[in-house]
C-alpha positions as CSV (number, residue, x, y, z in Angstrom):
1,M,35.2,-25.8,52.6
2,K,38.0,-26.6,50.1
3,K,35.6,-26.5,47.2
4,T,34.4,-23.1,48.2
5,I,38.0,-21.8,48.4
6,Y,38.8,-23.3,45.0
7,L,35.7,-21.7,43.5
8,L,36.6,-18.3,45.0
9,V,40.1,-18.5,43.6
10,F,38.8,-19.4,40.1
11,V,36.3,-16.5,40.2
12,L,39.1,-14.1,41.2
13,I,41.4,-15.3,38.5
14,F,38.7,-15.2,35.9
15,F,37.6,-11.6,36.7
16,S,41.1,-10.3,37.1
17,A,42.2,-11.6,33.6
18,K,43.4,-8.9,31.3
19,A,41.2,-7.9,28.5
20,A,41.6,-5.4,25.7
21,K,38.7,-3.0,25.1
22,V,37.3,-2.4,21.6
23,D,35.6,0.9,20.7
24,T,34.0,2.1,17.5
25,L,34.0,5.8,16.8
26,Q,32.9,8.1,14.1
27,V,35.6,10.6,13.0
28,F,34.5,13.5,10.9
29,S,36.6,14.2,7.8
30,A,36.5,17.9,6.9
31,S,38.3,17.1,3.7
32,M,35.6,14.7,2.5
33,Q,32.7,16.1,4.5
34,K,31.6,12.9,6.0
35,N,31.9,10.8,9.2
36,I,34.1,7.7,8.9
37,K,34.0,4.8,11.3
38,T,37.1,3.8,13.2
39,C,37.9,0.8,15.5
40,I,40.1,1.5,18.5
41,I,41.6,-1.4,20.6
42,T,43.1,-0.4,23.9
43,P,45.0,-2.8,26.2
44,E,44.2,-3.4,29.9
45,S,47.3,-1.3,30.8
46,Y,45.6,1.8,29.2
47,K,43.4,2.0,32.4
48,K,46.4,3.1,34.4
49,R,46.2,6.7,35.4
50,N,48.4,9.0,33.2
51,K,49.6,6.0,31.2
52,K,50.5,7.1,27.6
53,L,51.0,4.5,24.9
54,P,52.3,4.1,21.4
55,V,49.9,3.5,18.5
56,V,49.8,1.1,15.6
57,Y,47.5,2.0,12.7
58,L,46.0,-1.0,10.7
59,L,44.9,-0.6,7.1
60,H,42.5,-3.2,5.6
61,G,42.6,-4.6,2.1
62,Y,40.3,-4.0,-0.9
63,S,36.6,-4.5,0.0
64,G,37.4,-4.5,3.7
65,D,36.6,-1.9,6.3
66,Y,37.6,-0.5,9.7
67,A,36.3,-3.6,11.5
68,T,38.3,-6.1,9.5
69,W,40.9,-6.5,12.3
70,V,38.5,-7.4,15.0
71,K,36.1,-9.5,12.8
72,S,38.7,-11.6,11.0
73,F,41.8,-11.6,13.2
74,K,40.8,-13.7,16.3
75,E,43.9,-13.0,18.3
76,V,44.4,-9.3,17.6
77,A,42.9,-8.1,21.0
78,Q,45.2,-10.5,22.9
79,Q,48.2,-9.3,21.0
80,V,47.4,-5.7,21.8
81,D,47.0,-6.6,25.4
82,K,50.3,-8.5,25.3
83,Y,52.3,-5.7,23.8
84,G,50.6,-2.8,25.5
85,F,50.0,-0.4,22.7
86,I,46.9,1.0,21.1
87,A,45.7,-0.3,17.7
88,V,43.5,1.7,15.3
89,G,41.5,0.0,12.6
90,V,41.4,2.6,9.9
91,D,38.6,2.7,7.3
92,G,39.9,3.4,3.8
93,N,36.6,2.9,2.0
94,Y,36.5,-0.3,0.0
95,S,38.9,0.8,-2.7
96,S,40.7,4.1,-1.8
97,W,44.2,2.8,-2.0
98,Y,44.9,5.3,0.8
99,F,46.0,8.2,-1.3
100,D,44.3,11.4,-2.4
101,S,42.8,10.7,-5.8
102,P,44.0,13.1,-8.5
103,I,40.8,12.6,-10.4
104,D,38.1,12.1,-7.8
105,P,37.9,14.8,-5.0
106,A,35.6,12.5,-3.0
107,F,38.6,10.3,-2.2
108,K,41.1,12.1,0.0
109,Y,42.2,9.3,2.3
110,E,45.8,10.4,2.6
111,T,44.6,13.8,3.9
112,Y,42.1,12.1,6.2
113,I,44.6,9.8,7.8
114,I,47.5,12.2,8.2
115,D,45.7,15.5,8.9
116,E,42.5,14.3,10.6
117,L,42.5,10.8,12.0
118,V,46.0,10.8,13.6
119,P,45.4,14.2,15.4
120,F,41.9,13.0,16.5
121,I,43.4,9.8,18.1
122,D,46.1,11.8,19.8
123,K,43.5,14.3,21.2
124,K,41.0,11.7,22.4
125,Y,43.3,9.0,23.7
126,K,46.4,8.9,25.9
127,T,49.0,8.5,23.2
128,I,52.7,9.3,22.9
129,A,52.2,11.7,20.1
130,T,55.6,11.4,18.3
131,R,56.7,9.5,15.2
132,E,58.9,7.3,17.5
133,A,55.6,6.0,19.0
134,R,53.6,5.5,15.8
135,A,53.6,2.6,13.4
136,I,51.4,1.7,10.4
137,T,50.8,-1.5,8.6
138,G,48.2,-3.2,6.4
139,L,47.3,-6.1,4.2
140,S,47.1,-6.1,0.4
141,M,45.7,-2.7,-0.6
142,G,46.5,-1.6,3.0
143,G,50.1,-2.9,2.7
144,H,50.6,-0.5,-0.2
145,G,48.9,2.2,1.8
146,A,51.0,1.8,4.9
147,L,54.3,2.0,2.9
148,Y,52.9,4.9,0.8
149,L,51.8,7.0,3.8
150,S,54.9,6.2,5.9
151,F,57.3,7.0,3.0
152,K,55.6,10.4,2.4
153,H,55.0,11.3,6.1
154,Q,58.1,10.2,8.1
155,E,57.4,13.1,10.4
156,V,54.2,11.1,11.5
157,F,55.4,7.4,11.4
158,G,58.6,5.9,12.6
159,A,57.9,2.3,11.5
160,A,55.8,0.7,8.9
161,G,54.9,-2.7,7.4
162,S,53.3,-4.4,4.5
163,M,51.6,-7.8,4.4
164,S,51.0,-9.2,0.9
165,G,51.1,-5.6,-0.3
166,G,50.2,-4.4,-3.8
167,V,53.5,-2.5,-3.8
168,D,53.4,-2.0,-7.6
169,F,49.8,-2.0,-8.9
170,R,50.7,-1.1,-12.5
171,P,50.6,-4.8,-13.6
172,F,47.0,-5.0,-12.3
173,S,45.6,-1.9,-14.0
174,E,42.2,-3.4,-14.6
175,K,41.6,-4.6,-11.1
176,W,40.4,-3.4,-7.7
177,D,39.0,-0.1,-9.0
178,I,42.5,1.5,-9.1
179,K,41.7,3.2,-12.4
180,K,38.7,4.8,-10.7
181,R,41.1,6.5,-8.4
182,L,43.9,7.3,-10.9
183,G,42.3,7.2,-14.3
184,S,43.2,4.8,-17.1
185,I,46.8,3.8,-17.1
186,T,47.1,4.5,-20.8
187,E,45.6,8.0,-20.5
188,F,47.2,9.0,-17.1
189,P,50.4,7.0,-16.8
190,K,52.0,9.7,-14.6
191,N,49.3,9.2,-12.0
192,W,50.2,5.5,-11.8
193,D,53.9,6.0,-11.8
194,K,53.8,8.7,-9.1
195,N,51.5,6.9,-6.7
196,T,52.9,3.3,-6.7
197,V,55.3,2.5,-3.8
198,V,58.0,0.9,-5.8
199,N,58.7,4.3,-7.4
200,M,59.0,6.1,-4.1
201,L,62.1,4.6,-2.7
202,E,64.1,7.8,-3.0
203,L,62.0,9.1,-0.1
204,V,63.5,6.5,2.3
205,E,67.1,6.3,1.3
206,S,67.9,8.1,4.5
207,N,66.9,5.0,6.4
208,N,64.7,7.0,8.7
209,L,62.0,4.3,8.9
210,K,62.0,0.9,10.5
211,L,60.4,-1.3,7.8
212,I,59.0,-4.9,7.6
213,I,57.7,-6.4,4.4
214,D,56.4,-9.9,3.9
215,C,54.5,-11.9,1.2
216,G,53.5,-15.5,0.6
217,V,55.3,-17.4,-2.1
218,D,52.0,-18.4,-3.7
219,D,50.6,-14.9,-3.6
220,F,49.8,-13.0,-6.9
221,F,51.7,-10.1,-5.4
222,I,54.9,-12.1,-4.8
223,D,56.7,-10.8,-7.9
224,V,56.2,-7.1,-7.2
225,N,57.3,-7.6,-3.6
226,R,60.4,-9.4,-4.7
227,D,61.1,-6.5,-7.1
228,L,60.6,-4.0,-4.3
229,H,63.0,-6.0,-2.1
230,T,65.7,-6.1,-4.8
231,K,65.5,-2.4,-5.4
232,M,65.7,-1.7,-1.7
233,L,68.8,-3.8,-1.4
234,A,70.4,-2.0,-4.3
235,L,69.7,1.3,-2.6
236,K,70.9,0.0,0.8
237,I,67.5,0.7,2.4
238,N,67.3,-1.1,5.7
239,H,64.3,-3.4,6.0
240,D,63.2,-6.8,7.2
241,Y,61.9,-8.9,4.3
242,I,60.1,-12.2,4.7
243,E,58.8,-14.8,2.3
244,R,56.9,-17.8,3.7
245,P,54.6,-20.5,2.2
246,G,51.2,-19.0,1.8
247,K,48.6,-17.4,-0.4
248,H,46.6,-14.1,-0.4
249,N,44.3,-15.1,2.5
250,I,43.4,-14.6,6.1
251,E,45.5,-17.7,7.2
252,Y,48.6,-16.0,5.9
253,W,47.8,-12.6,7.3
254,E,46.9,-13.9,10.8
255,N,50.5,-15.2,11.0
256,S,52.0,-12.1,9.4
257,L,50.3,-9.8,11.9
258,K,51.9,-11.7,14.8
259,F,55.4,-11.0,13.3
260,Q,54.6,-7.4,12.6
261,L,53.1,-6.5,15.9
262,L,56.2,-8.0,17.6
263,F,58.4,-6.0,15.2
264,F,56.6,-2.8,16.3
265,Y,56.7,-3.7,19.9
266,N,60.5,-4.0,19.7
267,F,60.7,-0.8,17.8
268,F,58.7,1.1,20.5
269,N,60.9,-0.4,23.2
270,E,64.0,1.0,21.4
271,T,62.6,4.4,20.7
272,V,60.2,5.4,23.5
273,K,59.6,5.1,27.2
274,T,55.9,4.9,28.1
275,K,54.8,7.2,30.8
């Protein structure tokens, strides 16, 4: 009899355990005339009737895709469940750098994310559709993209982060297909200067954004992140800045994501009340 009771309790606990749900959708981009895959992670609490939740947008790095976050980050679903917000794995092609290319009309990923994806998510899911309930972060190329998009579109995002971000890509002009998006740095230097995050700080001098930036001390992007941090301090731009032992790899980013999702959770708690 006791064994039966214990077994029943175990079964009830097992099946009542919280679990995030992962969906893969196709979002049509009118600006690029194609369907783009997107990964949506919703927490257990999303099932509650009329429950609206904040959203965190996640931008992958060079050569990644929309599914990077569920394929490579083993705890991301648990973290989404723990903090009770929606996470969106954005697809930025393998090398878009998340801006609208001034030389290639086939790459309009800034327009796609701001004007097409965010409205789509707000329409299809029970979101709190305000800047106070939206955050964006990413790794490497996506770290640059998250800061770039949040700096330019503070009406959309209230908080942003960067993990090992290529926050000044000019020293790396021959790498990661950047010149395919901007043209040669010698031929089109203004394209490079205008679209790199380190040159966009005047947009955030009002301290309207909650920002978190981190990079490993053995990362090839550490110098450009330190330079960004120094310039932000000089301009009195509020931000959390973290350096830790680590390289440009998944081990570092898994740890980074934990810090950043907690940072966004605290931001949402300060700025919104879920319904």
